[in-house]
N, C-alpha and C positions, 0 to 999 in steps of 0.2 A: 520487337520490344527493345528499348534502348538499354545501354549498359546500366544507367541509373535505375531504371525500372527493374531490371534483372537483379541488381544488388539489393534494392529495397525488398523485393520478394524473398531473397535469401535471408535477409535480416529478419523479416517477419517470421519466416519459417523457423529460424534459429530461436527466436523468442518464444514462439508457440510450443517448441519442443524442449525448452529449457526446464531444468528441474524446478526453478523458482516459479515459473508460470504454471507448470503442471501441479505443483503442490498448492499454489494459490487456488487454482480452479477446483481441485479436490476439496479443499477446506471450504470454499464458497458453496459448493454443491451440498456439503453436509449441513452447513448453516441454513441454507435455503429450505431444507427439509423441516426446519423448526421456525415457523414464521414469527413467533413471539421473540425468540432469541435474535433472529435477523433484525427485527424492528429495534430491539435494544442495542444491538451492535451499530446499526445505522445512526441512532441517536447519540451513542457514545462517540462515534467517529465525527459526526457533525459538530458536536459541542467541542471536541478536541481541536478540530480544524479552526473553529471560530476563536477559541481561546488562543491558539498559537499565532493567529493572524490578526489579532486585535491590537489596536494602539494601546500603549501602556501595558504591554505584556508583563505580568508580574509573577515572580517566583511563588509568592504566597497564594495566588489564584491557582497556579498549577498544583501546588500541594493540596489545596482544598479539593480540586477536581479529582486528584488521585485518591484522596481519602474517600470521597463520595463513591467512587467506582472500584474500590479495593476488592470488595467481595465479588463483584461482577467479574473482575479480571482473574479471580481465582478459579473460575470455571474453566476446566481444561479445553473445552471446545472453543471458548472465547479466546483463550491464550493461543491456541493452535492457529486459529484464523488470523488473529492480529499479527502473529509472528510470520505467517506465510505472506500476508499482505505487505508487511514491512520489507521482507526479503525481496519480493518482486519489485516493489517501488524503488528500493535501493539499486537493484540491478538496472532498472530503466533509467534512473538518474545517472548511473555510471556510464551507460551507453551514450546518453545525451552529452555528458561532460566530455567523454572521449572524442566524440564526433566534433563538437564545437571547438575543443582544444586543438585538435589536429588541423582544423581549418583556420585557426587564428582569427576566429570570428569576434569582432568587437562591437 
């Protein structure tokens, strides 16, 4: 195994054992036990992604979206899952940013 392969395996292992990943997997497991809630979460995440990546992204559309899903977001299980997902995504973004920054990748 090359040094690079070995390093990647260690990075994967560190990610799999991180608090962020373990919390995300735990919350995902809980949500998967409730198929209707999982479907609602998937729809919420899909619409949120489309909204944030659409041309003409407008603050008023975001406010409307947040009002529409306000009650849904008050569900403790929904909030726990979304918080865990966000924490894991931010950790992964930080890893990518640190790697590309250290490499002076342009």
